N, C-alpha and C positions, 0 to 999 in steps of 0.2 A: 421445939417439937412439942412440948407440954402445953403450950398455949392452944395448939391445935386438939390436944386429947381434952382439955378443960372445955373447949367450945363444943366438942362432941358430947362430951357428958351432960353440959347443959342444954343441948338439943335435944338430947334422948329424954331428960327429965321433965323439958316443956311438952315434948310430945306425948308422954305418958299422962301428964297432968291433964293436957287437953282430952285425950281419949276417955280418960276416968270421969272428967266433967261433962262430956258429952253423953256418956251412957248413963249417969246418974240422972240426967235431965231427961232420959226418954228420947234421945236423938239418934241413939242406934239401937238396933235391935239385939236382943239378947238372947241366951240360950232358953231361958224361962218364958219368952214371950209367948202369948196364946191368940189363936185366931179370934177375932171379935166379928159377930155378924147379927143381923135381925133376922130373928125365925120367920121361917115362913108363914107360920100361924099370925104372925103379928103384920104382914101386908095388908093392904086394901083387898077386899075381896075380889075384884075383878083380876089382880094380879096372882093371888093365891089360886083361883079357879082355872086360870089359864096354865099356871105350873102344875096343878092337878091333873089336867087334861093330858099334857104332855107325858108326864108320869105313867099315867094309865094307859098311854100308846107306847109305852117303853121307850120313850124318847128323852132319856136323861140329859143329853148334850143340849137339846133345844130349852129344857126346863131349867138348865144352868143358865143359859143365855138369857133367858126371860128375866130371871132373877139379877142378873146383872144388869139387865136396863131398868128393872124396877127399883135398885138400890145403889147402883153405881159401885157395887163391891168388886173386889178383886176376882181372880179367877179361883183361887185356893179357898176364900172366903165363901163364894157361891156354891162351890162344888161341897163344901162341908155343910152348909144349911140345907142344900137340897137332899143330899144323901141322909141328913139326920131326919128330915121331914118325912122322907121315904121310909125311913126305919121305924119312925114312930107310928107311922100307920100300918106297919104289917109289911111293907116291900121288902124285897131284898135290897142288900147295899153292894151294888156294882159297882 
């Protein structure tokens, strides 16, 4: 019985070591992670203008789709980038 307990303790120690190593290497998300994106202002002129047109027509979802197509960003990053751009240029942040 003591051998089973010893093996269980060793397995837990190895699992904790693996998780700590993965987190330190950046392999797993942490609570302090930040969203990273390319600002709309840094996109090529054609993409930026297309996004501006969609925002002027109050088509935020279409603007987010255009941003994702232009950058390959995820939904969260694209939404943050487009809403930040809208906010910087005097639009509301819906």
